[in-house]
N, C-alpha and C positions, 0 to 999 in steps of 0.2 A: 247049706254052703253053696254060693252062686258058682256058676261055671267059670267066671273070671278068678274068683278065689281059689277054685280047685286047680286052675292052670298055673297059679303064681308059685313061683320058686322052681318050677320043672319045665319051663318053656324051652323047647328045642325047634329051631327053624332051620329049614333047608334053605341055604342061601340062594340057591337057584330058583326056588319058588317064591321067595319074599318079594312083596310089592309088585304083584303081577300086573304091570302095565304093559300090555302086548304091544310089541312094537310094529310100526308100519314098515314092512320090509321094502315095499316099493319106494317110500320116501326115503328110507335109509340108503337104498342102492343109488337113488338119483343124487342124494346128498354126497355119497362117497365118491361118486364118478365126477361131481362137479367140483368138489374139494381136491380131488387128485389132479384135475386138469388145472385149476386155478392155482394150486400149491405148486405144481410142476412148473407152471409158466413163470410164476413170481420168484421161485427160488432157483430156477435154472436147472432143474433136475435132468439127468440123462441116464439111460441104462449102461453107459459105458464105464461108469466107475470113476473114482478120483484117486485110487491108489497107483502107485508106480508099478510098473509091470514086474512081476516076480515076487521079491522079497516082502512088500507091504501088503500083499493080498491077504484078506482074513483067512486065517487057519480053518475056520468053522463058519460055513456059509448060512447055516439055519441055527437061530438062537431062540430058546423058550425063555421068556422073561415073565415071571409071575407078577400078579398084581392083585390087590384087594379092591372091591367094588368102592371106590371113592373118587371124588372128583380129580383129586391129584395123581391119578393114574394116566391123565390125559396125554402127557407128552409121550409116554411109551406107546399107547394105543394110537395116537395120531402119527407116529413115527412109521407105523405099520400100515395104517390106513392110507395115508397119503403118499406112501411109497419112498419116504426119505430113506429108508434102510437100503433100497436097491442101489442108491446112488453111492453108497459105501461098501457094496458088494456082499451085504448080508440079507437075510430074510428074518425079520422080527415075528415071532409067534407069540402074541400076548396070551398068558394062560391064567385063567381066573382061579383063585385060591379062596378058600372058605375063612381062614383065620391066619393071624400073624404066626402063630406056632407052626402051622402047616408050611408056610413060607420059610420059615427058619430050617425046619427039618428037610425040606426039598433042596434047599441052597446047600445045606451041609452034606447031604447024601449025593448031590450031583443030579438029581431029577430035573432041577431047574438050572440054566445056565447063569441067570441073573434075576434080579427082582426089583420091583418098586416097593421099597421097604423102609420101615421106620429107622431113623438115624441111630437112636439108642439101641436097637435090638442088634445091629451089627456090633456095637461095641460091647454089649452084653456077651455075645457069643466069643468075641475076641478073648475076653477075660474069664470066660467059663461061668458067667452069671446068667441064670435064665436058660440054661441049656448046655450041652456038651461043649467043651473049649475047642475052637477051630479058628485058624487065622483067616481073617475076612478083610475084604477091601471095599471101600467107598470110592467109586468112580467119579461121581458128580452129584450135586444136589439137584433135586427135580423141581422143588418148589419152595417158596417162602409163603408165610402167613396162611391164612384161610381155614383154621380149625376153630373150634368154639367149645364153651362150658354151657351145657344145657341144664336147667333145673325143671322139676316137675311143675306142671300148672298147679298142682295142689300145694305145693310149697310157695309158689308165687302168690297165691291166693291168701297165704299167711304173711305175706310181706317180704319173703325172700326172692328179691328180684335181682339181687346183685350180691357180691361178697359180703359187704356189711350187714345187708338184710338177712343173709343166710346165717352169719355168725350170731347175729342178735337172736334169731329164731331157735338156733341150737341151744342157746343159753337159757332160754325161757321155756321151750317146749322139748324137754329132755327126753330122748329115747335114742334107740340105735339108728343112725343115718348111714345109708349105703350110697356109695358113688362107684362109677364104673370107668375104668380105663381100658386100653385095648391090648397091652402087652406090658409085663411089669417093668422092663427097662426101656420101654419106647417112649416116644415124644409125648403122647397124650397122658401117659402117667406123670411124667415130669411138669407138664403144663398145669394139670390138675393139682398136683401137690404144691406147686409154687404158688398158685393162686389162693388155695385154701390157706396156706402157712402166711401168705401176705395179709390175710384178714384174721390171723390169730388162731386158725383151726390147724390142729396137728393131725395130718391124714393118718398117721400111724397109730395115734392113741385116742383121738376124738371121733374117729368114723370107722366105718367098715369099708374096705375098698375091694371091689371084685374085678375080675377080667371078663370081658365080653367082646366078641368079634364085631367089628364096626357095622355091617349090615344088620345085625340083631339087636342093636341098641333101642331102636324105636319101639319094636314089639315087646322087648322086655320092660321098657318103662310103661308102656300101655297097661300091662297087667301088674304093675307095682313092684317090680323087682329092684328098683333103684330110685333114689330120689334126684340124682343128677349123674351126669356123665361128661367126659371129654371125649370127643371124636372128631374125625375130619368131615368135611361136607361130603355128600349133601344131607348127612343124617342129623345134623342140627336144624336146617331148615325144614326138613322133613317132619320133626317134631312140632315145629310151629304149624305147618300146613295141616297136620293131623290134629291139631288143637290140644296136644298132650303136654307140651313143654314150651319153655321160653329161653331165650338167649340171655344168660347172665354176663357173659364176657366173651369176647373174641380172644384168640391167642395173640394176635397183633397187638391187643391191649397189654398183654403180659410182656411181649418182647417184640418190637417193631422189626419186621423183616427177619424174623427167625427162620432158621433152617428146619425143615420138615422132613419129607420123604427123600430117600437118595436112591440112586442106582447102585445096587450092591451086589456082590459076588463074593466068591472065595478067593484068597490069595493064590490058591492052586490054579484056578481057571485062568487068572491074570498071567502067571508064569507059563502056562500051556498055551494060551491063546492070546498073545499081546496084541496082535493086529485086530483080532475080532473085538477085544475090549475097546480099542481105540475107535473102531468102526461103530460100536453101540453108542459111544459118547457123542460122536460126531453127528449120527443120525438123529438122536433124541434131542441134541442142541438145535438141530434145524427144526424139528417139531415144536421145541419150546419157543424159538424166535417166531415160528409162523403162528402159534396161539396168540402171543402178546402183542403181534403186529397190528390188530385191529379188532373193533367191537364184532364186526361181521365174522371174523375168524373164530372169536370166542363163542359166538352164537352156534356157529356150525359145529365146533368142537362139542358144545353141550348136547346138541341133537345127536351127535355121534355116540357119545359115551353113555347116554341115557338108555340106550339100547339094552335089551335082556342079556347080550352077550358080555356086556361090561358092567355098568353100575346098577342097571335094572330099576329104574324109577322113571317119573314123569320129568320132561324137559324143564318145565317151570320151576321144579324143585332145585335144579342145578343152575340154571342161567341166571337167576337174579344175583346171587352172591358172587358168581364169577364175573360179573360186570360191576361189582362193588356196591349193589343195592340191597341194603340191609334192613330188616325189621326184627324187633326183639319179641314178637308174639303178643305185645301188651299195648300195641298202638304206636309205639316209637319207631320211626324210620329214619334212616340216614344213608348218606353216600360215603362209604369208607374209602379213602384214598390208599389204604393198606391191604387191599384185598389180595386174594391168592394171585402170587405172580409166578410164572413160569420161566422168565427170561429177564427181563428188565435190563436190556442191553448187556446180558451176560453176568450181571452182578449176582443173580440168583444161584448160578450154577457152580461157581468155583468151590471146591471142598476145603474151605479155610480150616487149618489145624485148630484154631481156637474154638470153632463150632463143636468139633468132635470132642475137644478137651471139657467143654462146658458140660455135656452129657455125663462124663466121668466125674465131674465134681458133684452132680446131683445124685449119681449112684452112691457116692461117698456119703454125701449128706443124709440120704434116706437109708443107710445101713445095707445097701446091696453089695457094696465093697467094704470089707473090714478095715483095710488099711489103705493109705495113699498110693496108688500106683505111680509110675513114672509117666505122668500125664502126657508130656510132649512126645516121648519116645513112642507111646502107644499111638497117639495121633499120626505121627509120621509113618508108622507101620501100616495103619489102616487107610488114611486118605491118600489115595495115589495121585497125588498132584502131578507127577510126571506123565501118567496116562491121560489125565484130563487135559494138560497142556497139548499133548499131542492130537487129541480128538479136536479141541478147540481150534488148533491151526488148521486142521483139515476142513473144518466148518467156518473158518474165517471169523472166529469169535475172540475179541480181545480178553486177556487176563489180567487180573490186578497184580501189582507188583508185590504186595505184602501178603504172606500166608496167614496172617493173624489179622483180626478186626476188633474193634471196641463198639460194645453194645450197652445201652442203658435199659434197665428194666422197670417195671411198673412201680417197684417199692423205691426207685432211686439209686439202686446199687448199679455199679459199673463192672462189666466183665470185659477183660481185655486179654486174658490168657497169661498174664505175667507172673502170678503167684497163686497157681490153681489149689494147692494145699491149704493156704490161708484163706482163700475165697471159700472153700468147701467147708471150713470150720467157723466161718464168720457168721452164719445164721444162727439167729436166736431159736428158732424152731427148726429141729432136726430129729432124726431117729436116736 
């Protein structure tokens, strides 16, 4: 048995050691100093704060915000690195975590004040699915788009270069196919299931689905632990750079401008520290606006978060897709106008009730919820539109008038939040 085969199925990776691209600390220091200077100048930062004297001052000045090493942690990181947090009287301490389960546990027990977290994870905790039940809060959406579904190079060589090709291969070459997502109620699980089902593959019956932390996806595919996975960047582009995987679909192909990560915390935290919650929203909105303001800012962001302290990979693995420059690993290249967005004039960040409700419909579709919840009531309890509006006002960001939005999916179905129970039951392929 080869060393590779002996390692298969038992791979354990220390996220802090994976992809050891040693950072150039001198360059990082210069970059951060320059970014702070330009960011502060452009955005009009001052150390005086923007809260009114007394009652609006943040109750908690130091906040620990957890994150997973993914490109979409950038607004949390840059709010800290560029000093946007100081403007609102807080100090954000980005805290690197190894898995979404760790983020969930530390949020619930109070070790983390807030987190860059999967939208569906918070809804799962709210309803006691995938963890102990606890009331949770979505303060804002952090990004739209920018995830992908990667299939192994071995599958691609057999014709599985997209969903139709995968479905055909699974019919002709029958065996157990294994796909990975990052958390059972999370966004990546829902994108993977939706995409498979849209091509006639029932993820609950026709395949084996496993849970793998994002930074461990590439190494696990390398030793053959899965045929495909859905994860955030840069771990899809990394598989292409390493020659072991191809991009079969982007998540913006599934749902254009879909919600992805959110700034999440517990309801208890918001109740206890309302001014702090608003300050976090305002500071991260400022960082989101800064990232999307120019290609230069995006490049600076990529250099910053590539560091070992954050995503821990090479800059070139991050910066291509953050600029909308895609390749599928098989020679096809394209400029995607629906790449990962952090601000988009504020359209990204509003916590639409319909977005939260959609995840509940998919939890019901796939049997994670046995009965229909009161979709709208749950979304109103979790998505703290009131806190978001306060933070947006502080950062001078406009908010939409409607708390619901309409979205069209890859299979032609339209989601508008009007009849969630009927929508959840309407899918031909479900658990």
